[in-house]
C-alpha positions as CSV (number, residue, x, y, z in Angstrom):
1,M,47.2,-320.3,161.6
2,A,46.9,-319.8,165.4
3,E,50.5,-318.7,165.5
4,I,49.8,-316.0,162.9
5,L,46.8,-314.8,164.8
6,R,48.9,-314.7,168.0
7,K,51.6,-312.6,166.3
8,R,48.9,-310.2,164.9
9,D,47.4,-309.8,168.3
10,T,50.8,-309.2,169.9
11,R,51.6,-306.6,167.2
12,G,48.2,-304.9,167.7
13,T,48.7,-304.8,171.5
14,A,52.1,-303.2,171.0
15,I,50.6,-300.6,168.7
16,R,47.9,-299.8,171.1
17,R,50.4,-299.4,174.0
18,W,52.5,-297.2,171.8
19,L,49.5,-295.0,171.0
20,V,48.6,-294.7,174.7
21,T,52.2,-293.8,175.6
22,L,52.3,-291.2,172.8
23,G,49.0,-289.7,174.1
24,L,50.5,-289.5,177.6
25,V,53.6,-287.9,176.3
26,I,51.6,-285.3,174.3
27,G,49.4,-284.7,177.3
28,A,52.3,-284.2,179.6
29,A,53.9,-281.8,177.2
30,A,50.7,-279.8,176.8
31,Q,49.9,-279.6,180.6
32,P,52.9,-277.4,181.6
33,R,52.0,-274.9,178.9
34,A,48.4,-274.7,180.1
35,D,49.6,-274.4,183.7
36,L,52.0,-271.6,183.0
37,E,49.4,-269.7,181.0
38,T,47.1,-270.0,184.0
39,Q,49.9,-268.8,186.3
40,L,50.5,-265.8,184.1
41,E,46.8,-264.9,184.1
42,A,46.8,-265.2,187.9
43,A,49.9,-263.0,188.2
44,I,48.4,-260.3,186.0
45,H,45.3,-260.4,188.1
46,R,47.4,-260.0,191.2
47,E,49.2,-257.0,189.8
48,V,46.4,-255.1,188.1
49,V,43.3,-256.0,190.3
50,L,44.8,-256.7,193.7
51,G,47.7,-254.2,193.4
52,D,50.2,-256.6,194.9
53,L,53.3,-255.7,192.8
54,P,55.9,-257.6,194.9
55,G,53.8,-260.7,194.9
56,A,53.1,-260.4,191.2
57,M,56.8,-260.0,190.4
58,E,57.6,-263.2,192.3
59,Q,55.1,-265.1,190.2
60,Y,56.4,-263.5,186.9
61,R,60.0,-264.5,187.8
62,A,58.9,-268.0,188.6
63,I,57.4,-268.3,185.1
64,V,60.4,-266.8,183.3
65,S,62.7,-269.2,185.1
66,Q,60.8,-272.3,183.8
67,P,62.8,-273.9,180.9
68,S,59.5,-275.3,179.5
69,A,57.7,-271.9,179.4
70,P,56.3,-271.1,175.9
71,K,58.2,-268.2,174.4
72,I,55.2,-265.9,174.3
73,V,54.4,-266.6,178.0
74,A,58.0,-266.0,179.1
75,A,58.2,-262.8,177.0
76,R,54.9,-261.5,178.5
77,A,56.0,-262.3,182.0
78,L,59.3,-260.5,181.6
79,F,57.5,-257.4,180.1
80,Q,55.2,-257.4,183.2
81,I,58.3,-257.6,185.5
82,A,59.6,-254.4,183.7
83,Q,56.3,-252.6,184.2
84,C,56.2,-253.6,187.9
85,L,59.8,-252.4,188.4
86,E,59.0,-249.1,186.7
87,K,55.9,-248.6,188.8
88,T,57.9,-249.1,192.0
89,G,60.5,-246.5,190.9
90,R,63.2,-249.0,190.1
91,R,63.8,-247.4,186.7
92,K,67.3,-248.7,186.0
93,E,66.2,-252.3,186.5
94,A,63.0,-251.6,184.6
95,R,64.9,-250.3,181.6
96,A,67.2,-253.4,181.6
97,A,64.2,-255.6,181.7
98,Y,62.6,-253.8,178.7
99,G,65.9,-254.2,176.9
100,R,65.8,-258.0,177.5
101,V,62.4,-258.2,176.1
102,A,63.4,-256.3,173.0
103,T,66.5,-258.3,172.5
104,E,65.6,-261.8,173.5
105,Y,62.1,-261.8,172.2
106,G,62.5,-259.5,169.2
107,D,60.5,-261.7,167.0
108,M,57.4,-261.5,169.3
109,A,56.0,-258.3,167.9
110,E,53.1,-258.1,170.4
111,V,55.5,-257.8,173.3
112,A,58.8,-256.5,171.8
113,A,57.2,-253.5,170.1
114,P,55.8,-252.0,173.4
115,A,59.1,-252.7,175.1
116,R,61.0,-250.8,172.3
117,S,58.5,-248.0,172.6
118,R,59.1,-247.7,176.3
119,I,62.9,-247.6,175.8
120,A,62.7,-245.1,172.9
121,G,60.7,-242.7,175.1
122,W,62.5,-243.4,178.3
123,E,63.5,-239.9,179.1
124,E,60.4,-238.3,177.7
125,S,57.6,-240.7,178.9
126,L,54.1,-240.2,177.7
127,A,52.6,-237.1,179.3
128,G,49.2,-238.8,179.7
129,P,46.6,-241.2,178.3
130,Q,46.0,-241.6,174.6
131,N,43.3,-242.7,172.2
132,L,40.6,-241.9,174.7
133,N,38.0,-241.3,172.0
134,F,38.9,-244.7,170.3
135,E,39.5,-243.0,167.0
136,Q,42.6,-245.2,166.3
137,G,42.4,-248.9,165.8
138,V,40.6,-251.7,163.9
139,A,37.1,-252.8,164.7
140,G,37.0,-256.2,166.5
141,K,40.5,-255.7,167.9
142,A,41.8,-254.4,171.2
143,P,42.1,-250.6,170.9
144,P,45.7,-249.2,170.5
145,F,47.3,-247.5,173.6
146,W,44.9,-249.4,175.8
147,F,46.1,-252.5,177.8
148,V,44.2,-255.7,178.3
149,P,45.4,-257.8,181.3
150,A,45.5,-261.1,179.4
151,L,47.7,-263.0,177.1
152,P,48.2,-261.4,173.7
153,K,46.3,-264.2,172.0
154,D,43.3,-263.5,174.3
155,A,43.3,-259.7,174.2
156,D,40.9,-259.3,171.3
157,G,38.5,-261.6,173.1
158,V,38.4,-259.4,176.2
159,A,38.2,-255.9,174.7
160,Q,37.1,-254.9,171.1
161,L,37.0,-251.6,169.3
162,Q,33.5,-250.9,167.9
163,R,32.2,-248.4,165.3
164,I,28.6,-249.4,165.6
165,G,26.4,-249.1,168.7
166,C,28.5,-246.3,170.2
167,K,27.2,-243.2,171.9
168,S,29.6,-241.0,170.0
169,R,30.1,-241.0,166.2
170,I,33.8,-241.9,166.5
171,G,34.2,-245.2,168.2
172,C,33.8,-247.1,171.5
173,A,35.0,-250.3,173.2
174,V,33.3,-253.4,174.5
175,V,34.8,-255.3,177.4
176,L,33.7,-258.8,178.5
177,A,34.9,-261.5,180.7
178,P,36.3,-264.6,178.9
179,D,35.3,-268.0,180.3
180,K,38.7,-268.6,181.9
181,A,39.1,-265.1,183.4
182,P,39.9,-265.0,187.1
183,N,36.8,-264.1,189.2
184,Q,34.8,-263.8,186.0
185,S,36.1,-260.3,185.1
186,G,37.5,-258.5,182.1
187,T,39.5,-255.3,182.1
188,L,40.5,-252.5,179.7
189,M,43.0,-250.0,181.1
190,Q,45.7,-247.4,180.6
191,S,48.8,-246.7,182.7
192,F,51.2,-243.8,182.4
193,P,53.9,-241.9,184.4
194,A,52.4,-239.6,187.0
195,A,55.2,-236.9,187.1
196,A,53.2,-234.3,185.2
197,Y,50.2,-234.7,187.6
198,R,51.8,-234.8,191.0
199,G,49.9,-232.7,193.6
200,K,47.1,-231.9,191.1
201,A,43.4,-232.7,191.2
202,I,42.3,-234.9,188.3
203,R,39.0,-236.1,186.9
204,L,38.2,-239.2,184.8
205,R,34.9,-239.4,183.0
206,A,33.3,-242.0,180.7
207,S,29.9,-243.1,179.4
208,L,29.1,-246.7,180.3
209,R,26.3,-249.1,179.6
210,L,25.9,-252.8,180.5
211,D,24.5,-255.7,178.6
212,S,23.9,-258.0,181.5
213,A,23.5,-261.8,181.5
214,N,22.2,-262.0,185.1
215,A,21.3,-259.9,188.1
216,E,24.8,-260.1,189.6
217,D,26.5,-258.6,186.5
218,H,27.9,-255.1,186.9
219,A,30.7,-252.8,185.7
220,Q,33.1,-250.5,187.5
221,M,35.3,-247.7,186.3
222,W,38.4,-247.3,188.5
223,L,41.5,-245.2,189.0
224,Y,44.4,-245.7,191.3
225,V,47.8,-244.0,191.9
226,D,51.1,-245.9,192.4
227,R,53.7,-244.6,194.8
228,P,57.3,-245.7,195.5
229,N,58.0,-249.0,197.2
230,A,54.8,-250.6,195.9
231,R,52.6,-248.3,198.0
232,R,49.1,-247.3,196.8
233,G,48.0,-243.7,196.7
234,F,44.6,-242.3,195.8
235,V,42.1,-245.1,194.9
236,D,38.5,-245.1,193.7
237,D,37.0,-248.2,192.1
238,M,33.3,-247.1,192.1
239,S,32.5,-250.2,194.3
240,D,29.8,-248.0,196.0
241,R,28.2,-247.0,192.7
242,P,28.6,-249.8,190.1
243,V,27.0,-249.5,186.7
244,R,24.2,-251.9,186.0
245,S,22.0,-250.0,183.5
246,P,21.6,-250.9,179.9
247,E,21.3,-247.2,179.2
248,W,24.3,-244.9,178.7
249,T,25.4,-243.8,182.2
250,R,27.9,-240.9,182.8
251,S,30.5,-242.0,185.4
252,E,33.1,-239.8,187.1
253,I,36.1,-240.2,189.4
254,S,38.0,-237.3,190.8
255,G,40.8,-237.0,193.3
256,L,44.2,-235.6,194.2
257,V,47.3,-237.2,192.8
258,D,49.9,-238.0,195.6
259,A,53.0,-235.8,195.7
260,D,55.3,-238.8,195.3
261,A,53.1,-240.6,192.7
262,T,54.9,-242.7,190.1
263,F,52.1,-244.0,187.9
264,I,48.4,-243.3,187.3
265,N,46.3,-246.3,186.3
266,F,42.7,-246.2,185.2
267,G,40.3,-248.5,183.4
268,V,36.9,-250.2,183.2
269,T,36.2,-253.7,184.5
270,T,33.1,-255.9,183.8
271,I,32.3,-258.4,186.5
272,G,30.2,-261.4,185.7
273,R,29.1,-262.6,182.3
274,G,27.8,-259.3,181.0
275,R,29.7,-256.9,178.7
276,V,30.2,-253.2,179.3
277,W,30.3,-250.6,176.5
278,V,32.8,-247.7,177.0
279,D,32.6,-244.3,175.2
280,E,33.4,-240.6,175.6
281,V,36.3,-241.1,177.9
282,S,38.1,-238.0,179.2
283,F,40.9,-237.4,181.6
284,E,41.8,-233.8,182.8
285,V,43.4,-231.7,185.4
286,I,40.8,-229.8,187.5
287,P,41.6,-226.1,187.6
288,K,42.2,-224.7,191.0
């Protein structure tokens, strides 16, 4: 009888050890994925918020080179490399990178489709921003033609199209900071080639209001111009006039686009745990 009990105990111990080992293996497999997703978020923050394109590209390349990188993370990192190359004027390399995304990650529609769109319109890039009145899109999802600096699976949690609670009768967007967002911030933006606006004065306007969670929460509309060789041109991020009001506030940025500008980027960022509503967006050239 004692021998039977000893065998059962030995078998039970072996099973427990096996379960612990299996847990360690699963944990080890899950950890790199989480780490790489965090690295991708940090690289996007470095590109979009800090404006450090060379540094961001190094981080993106490090992610793409990882054999253990989840497919969607590698695809998004490669797409961001293409965008950085295009912003710095390295168009031939950028087009090749977009081609890789479309070919190697053709089954990842959320990344492959924008890459194919960029290739299709390579010689006739978009003349300017689109869907500024938020007419297009599905409520509860990120608005089309707008970009959310986050993983595709997280985009709808950062910015959502709304049809109720807007200032206009068409639509608006709500931007919030997810729990894991760098520096407790969430961003909704657009980026387009600057060729048609070089040397011209431009004006960006939008109506904003903030649902704040604490006194530190605020929102900022911003616009910056990219120049060749990762240089930054005109910049205004409204840091001297952030939006804190729960009432609709008309915000404006105007400035001169640099003569050698490559891209114009603009958007709205919420900082803290509040959420900012965005409506009545307009972008125009100021007549001389």
